[in-house]
C-alpha angles and dihedrals in degrees: 000000000000111000121222130220123187107198135197102037113170109155136059087240088061090054091050089053095051092043086059095043097041105211116180096243139017127195132227111198112215093170121094105283142122084261095050119138130189130224096271096045091048091049091054092046092048091051089056094045120104104257089229090068117078119225118222120201112215115209137178114200093325123166111268090231091059093051091046090052091055090048092048091051091054092241095124132037098189134026122226116195109200101167137061096302116151131223092263089061091049092053093044092053092047090052096043099044106024087221127130114259126217115200116202124217121192108218129215100133139013089263089069092065103090138168120250142181088231117114092243139013123223120203116206137166117279113239118173091210101052144020096236146331095077093140089221129122122231129210104286090194086079089069094059108129095015110142134199131046113309140167119236118212137162125095096345118162142145091286097059110022094092090054090045093053094044096045103035105024097210124188088230137015111219115205131179119140089027090073097044135098116202090348095307127105110262116215094206093050092048093051092044096051095045090051090047092055093044088053092053088053095053 
């Protein structure tokens, strides 16, 4: 069963949409981004989120204390490190928070696919100008032979997720811009894409 993550939620309307669609994970982006949320906004969104959906906090080179505070407040259920964090930071966060850690790798060559002590790896498109959210697909052939449970991100939408699942076989499909219209989360697109993935899994 391919899991589903809808990332970059920032409004109560987004929460209402995922509560209806029921993906496995949603993402709150705390890194600088057009989808960035702060502590208080994330707290309000988490309170409205169906408790059966896990919230992932997305961070880029954030202080460990800030991430631990969000974990301690029950605002996030998993930690996604999308910057230049090292393995020591991964282990420290695992020890301090007790939460699973996802470590992102931006892929442009086989050398970018690395091992980690994080609970999951996430493979995203390399973009020299930003850490994530490029909306572009990378060469999935580079993931041939990769083992373990990993998240696949980068330009995924209703036109390519079937191919992604069939070719790559990820543990979880991670979608953000692919369920947006004019830069805003689109309820119909979220419901459609979750149903599409659930149908593939039947």
